[in-house]
N, C-alpha and C positions, 0 to 999 in steps of 0.2 A: 163533929157535926152530929146533930141529933135529928136530922130530917132525912128521910129515905130517898130513893131514886125511882119511885114508881112514876108512871105517866101523870097521875094526878098530882103527886108531890112536886114534880118538875114544873107542871103548869102553875101551881100555887107559887112556887119560888119565882118563876118568870114574871107572873102577874104582880107579885109584891115589889119586885125591882122596878117594873114599869110604873106602877102606881106611885112609888116613892119618888122616882125621878120626875114624873110629870105633875104630880098633885101635892106631895107632902114636903119634900126636901127643903123648899124655900120658905115655908111658913114659919112664923115665930112660935115658940112654945107659949102656951100649952096646945095651940092649934095643931102643931106638927104631930104631937103624940096622939091627939084625937083622930087626926086624919089617918095615921098609920093603923090605929085600932080599927077604924072603919074599913080600911083597905084589906085587913086580914079577913074580916067577915065577907067582904065582896069577893075576894080571890078564892077563899074556901068554897063559897057558894058557886061562883062562875065555873070553877074547875071540877065541880061535883065531888069534892073531897070533904067529907064530913066525918072526921074521926070522933070517937068518944072524947069527951073533955079530958079523960085520963090519958089519951094517946096524943094530945096536942104537945108538940115539942116544948120543953121548958123554956127555951129561949124566946118563944112567941108570947108567953103570958104577959110579961111586962109591957110589951108593945101593944098587945090587944087591949090591955087595960089603960092605955094612954100614959104610961109612965116612962 
């Protein structure tokens, strides 16, 4: 796992799970990938977690880019 356990990181993790289950999971591709990318931005913003782009976990990049 390349994501930490801070309050903000746990908030982002929880938010991404909820967003995926309620908004993205049942969409067809490519809409699902786009939805997941938007969810990353929303969750990072809502949780007040704005790491440097160099600190974003590598597992997030493909999802954030809608791939």
